[in-house]
C-alpha positions as CSV (number, residue, x, y, z in Angstrom):
1,M,0.0,0.0,0.0
2,G,1.3,3.5,-0.8
3,E,2.1,5.8,2.1
4,N,-0.9,8.1,1.6
5,M,-3.4,5.5,0.1
6,S,-6.6,4.9,2.0
7,Y,-9.0,2.0,1.4
8,S,-11.7,3.8,3.4
9,K,-15.2,3.5,1.9
10,Y,-18.7,3.7,3.5
11,F,-22.1,2.6,2.5
12,Q,-25.4,4.0,3.7
13,D,-28.9,2.7,4.2
14,S,-31.1,5.8,4.3
15,K,-34.2,3.8,5.5
16,S,-32.5,2.5,8.6
17,N,-30.0,5.5,9.0
18,V,-27.1,3.0,9.2
19,T,-23.7,3.7,7.8
20,V,-21.3,0.8,7.3
21,L,-17.6,1.8,7.1
22,S,-15.1,-0.5,5.4
23,L,-11.3,0.0,6.0
24,G,-8.3,-1.8,4.6
25,P,-4.6,-2.3,5.4
26,G,-2.9,0.8,6.9
27,D,-6.0,2.8,7.4
28,L,-6.4,4.6,10.7
29,L,-9.4,3.3,12.7
30,M,-10.5,6.2,15.0
31,E,-9.5,8.9,12.5
32,S,-11.6,7.1,9.8
33,I,-14.6,6.9,12.0
34,R,-14.4,10.5,13.0
35,D,-13.9,11.6,9.3
36,T,-16.9,9.6,8.2
37,A,-19.0,11.1,11.0
38,V,-18.1,14.6,9.8
39,K,-18.5,13.9,6.1
40,E,-21.9,12.2,6.6
41,G,-23.3,14.6,9.2
42,I,-23.4,12.0,12.0
43,H,-23.5,14.6,14.8
44,T,-25.0,12.0,17.2
45,G,-24.8,8.3,16.7
46,I,-24.3,4.8,18.1
47,V,-21.3,2.7,17.0
48,M,-23.1,-0.6,17.1
49,T,-20.6,-3.1,15.8
50,G,-16.9,-3.3,14.8
51,I,-14.7,-6.2,13.8
52,G,-11.3,-6.4,12.1
53,S,-7.6,-6.6,12.8
54,L,-4.8,-4.2,13.8
55,T,-1.1,-3.9,13.5
56,K,-1.0,-1.1,16.0
57,A,-3.3,-0.7,18.9
58,C,-3.6,2.5,20.9
59,F,-5.9,2.7,23.9
60,N,-6.3,3.8,27.5
61,S,-7.2,1.3,30.3
62,G,-7.0,1.6,34.1
63,G,-5.6,5.2,33.8
64,K,-2.7,4.1,31.6
65,T,-2.0,4.7,27.9
66,F,-1.0,1.7,25.8
67,E,0.5,1.6,22.3
68,Q,1.2,-1.9,21.1
69,E,2.5,-3.2,17.8
70,G,1.9,-6.7,16.5
71,V,-1.1,-8.5,15.1
72,F,-4.4,-8.0,17.0
73,E,-7.8,-9.4,16.2
74,V,-10.6,-7.0,17.0
75,L,-13.2,-9.0,18.9
76,N,-15.6,-6.1,19.5
77,F,-15.9,-2.4,19.8
78,N,-18.8,-0.1,20.3
79,G,-19.6,3.4,21.6
80,T,-21.2,6.7,20.9
81,I,-20.7,9.7,18.7
82,A,-21.5,13.1,20.2
83,S,-20.7,16.4,18.4
84,F,-19.1,14.3,15.7
85,E,-16.6,12.9,18.2
86,P,-16.5,9.1,18.7
87,H,-16.1,7.6,22.1
88,I,-15.3,3.9,21.6
89,H,-14.1,1.0,23.7
90,I,-12.4,-1.9,22.1
91,T,-11.6,-5.6,23.0
92,L,-8.5,-7.2,21.3
93,V,-6.7,-10.5,21.4
94,D,-3.0,-10.9,20.3
95,D,-1.4,-13.9,18.5
96,K,-0.7,-15.5,21.9
97,G,-4.3,-15.4,23.0
98,K,-3.8,-12.5,25.5
99,F,-6.8,-10.2,25.7
100,S,-6.5,-6.4,26.1
101,G,-8.5,-3.3,25.4
102,G,-10.1,-0.1,26.7
103,H,-10.8,3.4,25.4
104,L,-9.8,3.6,21.8
105,N,-7.3,6.4,20.9
106,D,-6.0,7.8,17.6
107,G,-3.2,5.9,15.9
108,C,-4.7,2.4,15.5
109,K,-3.7,0.9,12.1
110,I,-5.7,-1.7,10.3
111,Y,-3.9,-5.0,9.5
112,T,-6.3,-6.6,7.0
113,V,-9.8,-5.1,7.3
114,A,-12.2,-3.4,9.7
115,E,-16.0,-3.2,9.3
116,I,-17.9,-0.7,11.5
117,S,-21.7,0.0,11.6
118,I,-23.0,3.3,12.9
119,L,-26.6,4.3,13.6
120,K,-27.2,8.0,13.0
121,L,-29.7,9.5,15.5
122,D,-31.3,12.5,13.8
123,D,-33.5,13.7,16.7
124,L,-30.8,13.9,19.3
125,R,-28.0,16.5,19.5
126,L,-25.7,15.1,22.1
127,T,-22.4,16.5,23.3
128,R,-20.0,15.9,26.2
129,K,-19.7,18.4,29.0
130,L,-19.1,18.9,32.7
131,R,-22.3,18.7,34.6
132,D,-23.8,18.1,38.0
133,G,-20.4,18.6,39.8
134,C,-18.7,15.7,38.0
135,E,-15.0,16.2,37.2
136,I,-15.2,14.4,33.8
137,Q,-17.2,15.2,30.8
138,L,-20.5,13.3,30.5
139,I,-22.8,12.9,27.6
140,D,-25.6,15.5,27.7
141,N,-28.1,17.3,25.5
142,E,-26.3,19.9,23.4
143,N,-29.3,22.4,23.8
144,E,-29.4,22.4,27.6
């Protein structure tokens, strides 16, 4: 694959409001999901399913940041999109059968494929913000 080549392509079912994103070798996982959300106006959505494989895994878990290189099978990931920004958690297994995962970060590279389904929610306008005295940003209604 060329250095700047992307295999990213998405397909939409307007009746169900579902977008299916297809990625290939070397594509960036989180960045591609974010880019698709912006291009397709998915302000608020649910990342329903995700499968594939990675050569680089970048995630947070237990207050620590992990960047691992190797071959990882993506067993599952899901999450939300609010204000076009994905918040996704991922479960991985390496070639020795060791499981890992957590909060997905930028920088994950696709090994063979990734397939992601996103449900666009037209009637909600969600964002993340500090509320109710909490010290971390929580999902909330954008208009409140």
